[in-house]
C-alpha positions in Angstrom: 10.0 -14.9 19.2 8.7 -15.2 15.6 10.1 -13.1 12.7 7.1 -10.6 11.7 5.3 -11.6 8.9 4.5 -9.4 6.1 2.6 -9.7 2.9 3.4 -7.4 -0.3 0.9 -7.3 -3.1 -0.1 -5.2 -6.1 -3.5 -3.0 -5.8 -5.1 -0.6 -8.1 -6.3 2.8 -6.7 -9.9 3.2 -7.0 -10.6 6.2 -4.9 -9.1 9.0 -3.0 -9.7 9.4 0.7 -7.2 12.2 1.8 -3.9 13.3 0.3 -2.0 10.3 1.5 -4.9 7.7 1.9 -6.6 5.8 -0.9 -9.0 2.9 -1.5 -7.6 0.1 -3.3 -8.5 -3.4 -4.8 -6.2 -6.3 -5.1 -6.2 -8.6 -8.2 -8.7 -11.2 -6.7 -11.2 -8.4 -5.8 -10.4 -7.7 -2.0 -10.8 -4.0 -1.1 -8.7 -2.2 1.3 -7.4 1.2 2.6 -3.7 2.0 1.5 -1.9 4.8 3.4 1.7 6.3 2.9 3.5 6.1 5.8 4.8 9.4 7.8 8.1 9.8 6.2 6.6 9.1 2.7 3.4 11.4 2.8 5.0 14.1 0.3 5.5 11.0 -2.2 1.9 10.1 -2.0 1.0 13.2 -4.4 1.7 11.8 -7.8 -0.6 8.8 -7.0 -3.6 9.2 -9.0 -7.0 6.6 -9.8 -6.2 3.5 -11.8 -2.5 3.8 -10.8 -1.1 0.2 -9.8 0.7 0.4 -6.4 2.5 -2.1 -4.3 1.4 -2.4 -0.5 2.7 -4.0 2.4 0.1 -6.0 4.8 -0.1 -7.7 7.7 -1.7 -11.2 7.6 -3.7 -10.5 10.8 -5.2 -7.2 9.3 -6.1 -7.4 5.6 -8.2 -4.4 5.8 -5.4 -2.0 5.3 -1.9 -1.8 3.8 1.1 0.7 3.9 2.2 1.9 0.4 5.6 0.4 -0.7 8.1 2.3 -3.2 10.6 0.9 -5.4 13.6 2.3 -3.4 12.2 0.8 -0.1 11.8 -2.7 -2.1 15.4 -2.4 -3.5 16.8 -1.4 0.1 15.2 -4.8 1.8 16.6 -7.3 -0.9 
């Protein structure tokens, strides 16, 4: 069985859909929906328009991505 492929990219928030779901755009202009995972919904509150976030995306569905925080990045390295 293959290892799960995950892509991590920086994105800029350009809209708020709900308290933990945002519209974001990548540096190359690709637009996507960025969301906070279940365990991190309360951490999504300080995210505002224009903020730069890091998203974790699947190569099979590039229309959405999960927001990754610094503590998660450090734990996985």
